[in-house]
C-alpha positions as CSV (number, residue, x, y, z in Angstrom):
1,X,96.6,1.9,-15.0
2,X,94.1,1.1,-12.3
3,X,96.9,0.8,-9.7
4,X,98.3,4.1,-10.8
5,X,94.9,5.7,-10.7
6,X,94.3,4.3,-7.2
7,X,97.7,5.5,-5.9
8,X,97.1,8.9,-7.5
9,X,93.8,9.3,-5.7
10,X,95.4,8.3,-2.4
11,X,98.2,10.8,-2.9
12,X,95.8,13.6,-3.8
13,X,93.7,12.8,-0.8
14,X,96.7,12.9,1.5
15,X,98.0,16.1,0.1
16,X,94.6,17.9,0.3
17,X,93.6,16.6,3.8
18,X,94.4,18.9,6.8
19,X,97.1,17.5,9.0
20,X,94.9,17.5,12.1
21,X,92.4,15.2,10.3
22,X,95.1,12.7,9.4
23,X,96.5,12.7,12.9
24,X,93.0,12.2,14.4
25,X,92.4,9.3,12.0
26,X,95.7,7.6,12.7
27,X,95.5,8.3,16.4
28,X,92.0,6.8,16.6
29,X,93.0,3.6,15.0
30,X,96.2,3.5,17.1
31,X,93.9,3.7,20.2
32,X,91.9,0.7,18.8
33,X,95.1,-1.2,18.4
34,X,96.1,-0.4,21.9
35,X,92.8,-1.7,23.2
36,X,93.3,-5.0,21.4
37,X,96.9,-5.1,22.7
38,X,95.8,-4.4,26.3
39,X,93.4,-6.8,28.1
40,X,95.1,-9.6,26.1
41,X,95.8,-11.3,29.4
42,X,94.4,-11.1,32.9
43,X,97.7,-12.3,34.5
44,X,99.5,-10.1,36.9
45,X,98.7,-8.0,40.0
46,X,95.6,-5.9,40.3
47,X,94.3,-3.6,43.0
48,X,90.7,-2.4,43.7
49,X,89.4,0.8,45.1
50,X,89.4,-0.5,48.7
51,X,93.1,-1.4,48.7
52,X,92.7,-5.2,48.2
53,X,95.2,-7.0,46.0
54,X,94.4,-9.7,43.4
55,X,97.1,-11.8,41.9
56,X,96.0,-13.8,38.8
57,X,97.5,-16.4,36.6
58,X,95.8,-18.2,33.7
59,X,96.1,-21.6,32.0
60,X,95.6,-22.7,28.4
61,X,92.5,-24.7,29.3
62,X,90.7,-21.5,30.4
63,X,91.1,-21.9,34.1
64,X,92.1,-19.0,36.4
65,X,93.9,-19.2,39.7
66,X,95.7,-16.9,42.1
67,X,95.6,-15.2,45.4
68,X,93.3,-12.6,47.0
69,X,94.7,-10.3,49.7
70,X,91.7,-8.5,51.1
71,X,92.0,-5.2,52.9
72,X,88.4,-5.2,54.2
73,X,86.1,-7.6,56.2
74,X,82.7,-7.1,57.8
75,X,84.0,-8.1,61.2
76,X,87.5,-8.8,62.4
77,X,88.4,-12.3,61.5
78,X,85.7,-12.9,58.9
79,X,88.2,-13.2,56.1
80,X,90.5,-15.6,58.0
81,X,94.1,-14.9,58.9
82,X,95.7,-15.0,55.5
83,X,95.0,-14.2,51.9
84,X,92.8,-16.7,50.1
85,X,93.1,-18.8,47.0
86,X,91.4,-17.7,43.8
87,X,89.8,-20.3,41.5
88,X,87.9,-19.2,38.3
89,X,87.5,-19.5,34.6
90,X,88.6,-17.1,31.8
91,X,88.5,-17.7,28.1
92,X,91.7,-16.8,26.3
93,X,90.1,-14.0,24.3
94,X,90.8,-10.3,24.9
95,X,87.9,-8.6,26.5
96,X,86.0,-11.8,27.2
97,X,83.8,-12.2,30.3
98,X,85.4,-14.1,33.2
99,X,84.6,-15.2,36.8
100,X,86.4,-16.3,39.9
101,X,85.6,-17.4,43.5
102,X,87.2,-16.9,46.9
103,X,86.3,-19.0,50.0
104,X,86.8,-17.2,53.3
105,X,87.6,-18.6,56.8
106,X,87.0,-22.3,56.3
107,X,83.9,-21.8,54.2
108,X,82.0,-19.5,56.5
109,X,81.5,-17.3,53.5
110,X,82.3,-17.2,49.7
111,X,82.5,-14.4,47.2
112,X,82.1,-14.7,43.5
113,X,83.1,-12.1,41.0
114,X,82.1,-11.9,37.3
115,X,83.4,-9.2,35.0
116,X,85.4,-8.1,32.0
117,X,88.7,-6.4,31.2
118,X,88.0,-3.1,29.4
119,X,90.4,-0.3,28.4
120,X,88.9,2.9,29.9
121,X,89.6,6.6,29.5
122,X,93.3,7.3,29.6
123,X,94.2,3.9,28.1
124,X,94.2,2.1,31.5
125,X,93.2,-1.5,31.7
126,X,90.4,-2.1,34.2
127,X,88.7,-5.2,35.5
128,X,85.1,-4.1,35.8
129,X,83.4,-6.6,38.1
130,X,80.3,-7.3,40.1
131,X,80.5,-9.5,43.2
132,X,78.1,-11.5,45.3
133,X,79.0,-12.6,48.9
134,X,77.2,-15.5,50.6
135,X,77.6,-16.0,54.3
136,X,76.9,-19.3,55.9
137,X,73.3,-19.7,57.1
138,X,72.6,-21.9,60.1
139,X,69.0,-22.5,58.9
140,X,66.8,-21.9,55.9
141,X,65.1,-19.1,57.8
142,X,68.3,-17.2,57.9
143,X,68.9,-17.1,54.1
144,X,67.4,-13.7,53.8
145,X,70.4,-12.1,55.5
146,X,73.1,-14.2,53.9
147,X,73.9,-12.2,50.8
148,X,75.6,-8.9,49.9
149,X,76.2,-7.6,46.4
150,X,78.5,-4.9,45.1
151,X,81.0,-4.0,42.4
152,X,84.8,-3.7,42.3
153,X,87.0,-2.0,39.7
154,X,90.6,-3.4,39.6
155,X,93.5,-1.6,38.0
156,X,97.2,-2.5,37.4
157,X,98.2,0.5,39.7
158,X,97.5,0.7,43.4
159,X,94.4,2.9,44.1
160,X,94.7,2.7,47.9
161,X,97.6,1.5,50.0
162,X,95.7,-0.9,52.2
163,X,96.6,-2.3,54.7
164,X,95.9,-5.8,53.3
165,X,96.4,-9.4,54.5
166,X,99.9,-9.8,53.1
167,X,102.5,-9.4,55.8
168,X,103.2,-11.9,58.5
169,X,100.6,-14.4,57.1
170,X,101.1,-17.9,55.7
171,X,100.5,-18.9,52.1
172,X,97.6,-21.4,51.9
173,X,98.6,-24.9,50.8
174,X,97.9,-25.5,47.1
175,X,99.1,-28.7,45.3
176,X,100.8,-27.8,42.1
177,X,98.6,-30.2,40.1
178,X,95.3,-29.6,41.9
179,X,93.4,-28.5,38.8
180,X,93.5,-31.9,37.1
181,X,94.3,-34.5,39.8
182,X,91.9,-36.7,41.6
183,X,94.4,-38.1,44.1
184,X,92.8,-39.1,47.3
185,X,95.8,-37.9,49.3
186,X,95.5,-34.3,47.9
187,X,95.6,-31.6,50.6
188,X,92.6,-29.2,50.7
189,X,92.9,-25.7,49.2
190,X,90.6,-24.4,51.9
191,X,92.1,-24.7,55.4
192,X,90.1,-27.0,57.7
193,X,88.7,-25.7,60.9
194,X,88.1,-27.4,64.2
195,X,84.5,-26.3,64.3
196,X,81.9,-28.5,66.1
197,X,79.8,-30.7,63.9
198,X,76.7,-29.0,62.6
199,X,73.4,-30.1,64.0
200,X,72.0,-30.3,60.5
201,X,72.8,-33.5,58.5
202,X,75.7,-33.2,56.0
203,X,74.7,-32.2,52.5
204,X,77.1,-33.2,49.7
205,X,77.5,-31.3,46.5
206,X,78.3,-34.3,44.2
207,X,75.7,-35.6,41.9
208,X,73.0,-34.3,39.5
209,X,70.8,-31.3,40.4
210,X,67.8,-29.6,38.8
211,X,66.4,-26.1,39.2
212,X,62.9,-24.8,38.9
213,X,63.5,-23.7,35.3
214,X,64.4,-27.2,34.1
215,X,68.2,-26.7,33.9
216,X,70.5,-29.5,35.0
217,X,73.9,-29.2,36.7
218,X,76.2,-32.2,37.3
219,X,78.8,-31.5,40.0
220,X,82.0,-33.3,41.2
221,X,84.4,-32.2,43.9
222,X,87.9,-33.5,44.6
223,X,89.7,-33.6,47.9
224,X,91.3,-30.2,47.2
225,X,87.9,-28.6,47.1
226,X,87.9,-27.9,43.4
227,X,84.4,-28.2,41.9
228,X,84.0,-29.4,38.3
229,X,81.0,-30.5,36.2
230,X,78.6,-29.6,33.4
231,X,75.7,-27.1,33.2
232,X,72.9,-27.9,30.8
233,X,70.7,-24.8,30.7
234,X,67.1,-24.9,29.8
235,X,66.8,-21.1,29.3
236,X,68.6,-18.3,27.5
237,X,67.8,-14.6,27.1
238,X,67.8,-14.8,23.3
239,X,68.2,-17.7,20.8
240,X,71.9,-18.7,20.8
241,X,72.9,-16.7,23.8
242,X,73.9,-19.8,25.7
243,X,75.6,-21.5,22.7
244,X,74.7,-24.9,21.2
245,X,76.0,-27.1,24.0
246,X,76.0,-27.4,27.8
247,X,79.0,-25.7,29.4
248,X,81.7,-26.7,31.9
249,X,81.5,-25.8,35.6
250,X,84.6,-24.6,37.6
251,X,84.6,-23.5,41.2
252,X,85.7,-24.1,44.8
253,X,84.3,-25.1,48.1
254,X,85.4,-26.9,51.3
255,X,85.3,-30.6,50.6
256,X,85.5,-31.6,54.3
257,X,82.7,-29.4,55.5
258,X,79.7,-30.1,53.2
259,X,77.5,-27.5,54.8
260,X,79.9,-24.7,54.1
261,X,79.5,-22.1,51.3
262,X,80.8,-22.6,47.8
263,X,80.9,-20.9,44.4
264,X,81.3,-21.9,40.7
265,X,81.2,-20.3,37.3
266,X,79.8,-21.1,33.8
267,X,81.1,-19.3,30.7
268,X,78.7,-19.0,27.7
269,X,79.7,-18.7,24.0
270,X,83.4,-18.2,24.4
271,X,83.1,-15.5,26.9
272,X,80.2,-13.4,25.6
273,X,78.8,-13.8,29.1
274,X,79.5,-15.6,32.3
275,X,77.3,-16.7,35.3
276,X,78.6,-17.0,38.8
277,X,76.7,-19.1,41.3
278,X,77.2,-18.9,45.1
279,X,75.4,-20.6,47.9
280,X,75.1,-23.4,50.3
281,X,73.8,-27.0,50.5
282,X,71.0,-27.5,53.0
283,X,69.3,-30.6,54.2
284,X,66.3,-29.0,56.0
285,X,64.9,-26.4,53.6
286,X,62.4,-28.6,51.7
287,X,59.3,-29.9,53.3
288,X,60.5,-33.4,52.7
289,X,63.8,-32.7,54.5
290,X,65.8,-33.4,51.4
291,X,69.0,-31.8,50.1
292,X,68.7,-28.5,48.2
293,X,71.3,-26.1,46.8
294,X,70.1,-22.6,47.8
295,X,71.9,-20.5,45.2
296,X,72.2,-16.8,44.2
297,X,73.7,-15.9,40.8
298,X,75.0,-13.0,38.9
299,X,75.3,-13.0,35.1
300,X,77.8,-10.7,33.4
301,X,77.0,-9.6,29.8
302,X,79.9,-8.3,27.8
303,X,80.1,-4.5,27.3
304,X,82.0,-2.3,24.9
305,X,82.6,0.8,27.0
306,X,83.5,1.4,30.7
307,X,80.4,3.7,31.1
308,X,78.2,0.7,30.3
309,X,79.2,-1.0,33.6
310,X,75.8,-0.2,35.0
311,X,73.9,-2.4,32.6
312,X,76.3,-5.4,32.6
313,X,74.8,-7.5,35.4
314,X,71.7,-9.6,36.0
315,X,70.9,-11.1,39.4
316,X,68.7,-14.0,40.4
317,X,67.9,-16.9,42.7
318,X,67.7,-20.7,42.1
319,X,66.9,-23.7,44.2
320,X,68.4,-26.9,42.9
321,X,67.0,-30.3,44.0
322,X,67.9,-33.9,43.4
323,X,64.7,-34.5,41.5
324,X,63.6,-32.9,38.3
325,X,61.4,-29.9,38.9
326,X,60.7,-29.1,35.2
327,X,61.2,-31.2,32.2
328,X,63.2,-28.8,30.1
329,X,64.1,-29.2,27.2
330,X,67.8,-28.5,28.0
331,X,71.0,-28.6,26.2
332,X,72.0,-32.2,26.8
333,X,71.5,-34.7,23.9
334,X,73.5,-35.0,20.7
335,X,76.0,-32.3,21.4
336,X,79.8,-32.3,22.0
337,X,81.5,-31.4,25.2
338,X,82.9,-27.9,24.9
339,X,86.2,-26.6,26.2
340,X,86.2,-24.6,29.4
341,X,85.8,-21.4,27.5
342,X,82.3,-22.4,26.4
343,X,81.3,-23.3,22.9
344,X,84.0,-24.2,20.4
345,X,83.6,-21.4,17.8
346,X,86.2,-19.6,15.7
347,X,87.0,-16.2,17.1
348,X,86.0,-13.3,14.9
349,X,88.8,-11.0,13.9
350,X,88.1,-7.5,15.5
351,X,87.0,-4.9,13.0
352,X,89.4,-2.4,14.6
353,X,92.4,-4.7,13.6
354,X,91.7,-4.4,9.9
355,X,91.1,-0.7,10.3
356,X,94.5,-0.3,11.8
357,X,96.2,-2.3,9.1
358,X,94.8,0.1,6.5
359,X,95.6,3.1,8.6
360,X,99.2,1.9,9.1
361,X,99.7,1.7,5.3
362,X,98.3,5.2,4.8
363,X,100.4,6.5,7.7
364,X,103.6,5.1,6.1
365,X,102.7,6.6,2.8
366,X,102.0,10.0,4.4
367,X,105.5,9.9,6.1
368,X,107.2,9.1,2.8
369,X,105.4,12.0,1.1
370,X,106.6,14.4,3.9
371,X,110.2,13.2,3.5
372,X,110.0,13.6,-0.3
373,X,108.7,17.2,0.1
């Protein structure tokens, strides 16, 4: 009786509801379903508004790699003579925040991007990103002019024809197993240059570093230039924003030129936010002439709509040293090591998915009623 009563109400509602209302309802939920279907993967070819081309492929462990074929450079030759390798991190969750790095011209500069895939007006997938470029500084006094910041919007379709660094250029060497191997014979991802040795002492990335806020980062770098490690933050915008653990570090730099630029990324809470760090290791900045990592960072916070791009990014500066500048506390003790996507938490089923399941049933019922009539 209850089932009949429920079905009778549904039938009456359908028969007495204007067609334009029904189509609007079903169309709206179909759009939600499309948004979930889109942005399910970052893999493929993307183009930005300047004509540059980005080719991405992802892996089950949350790493991101590919090629970047730029169409612009500040001065001729700044970007090198070929496209460059992309190394980054991206949780396997539709719409999650991601980040990637590109090293230019033997480490003379590095760009990091942080962003998110969002379905914008017209149903087009877009990678909304903010980028930060750090150019090599010969001394600490030159740091003030080393950074540029901007934003890119990548689409699946070509927005501008280029030209880009694609034709008549070589493909940078990349070992097929570089992401997990520690083989000493591994070839570098970043091409080596025959630059004269720097007058400043070499500054190596490997080891434990601390910033002025009490956060700790542990870095390792293999012969291919891949940077891995752990980030144990001492700060977060709001309780729980950084998750309940430290997070994994993934990036790239030039292993054979320790004073060159580098970049890495840290994903928080399964892609709710991501921080990209870019900078350079110096041996002459501190008064004690000790090693420091002079870093700039951009933090991308997940957004729901394309028009919220303007409020997605935070920017800041950190100086990391070998000694502890602040005691913390930090996320270090009595916690598990998370996967590369951040904290191990069960993904929450999108509300729109359940909406569309209900709407699909009503839509089928409506069609059957029309056929019966």
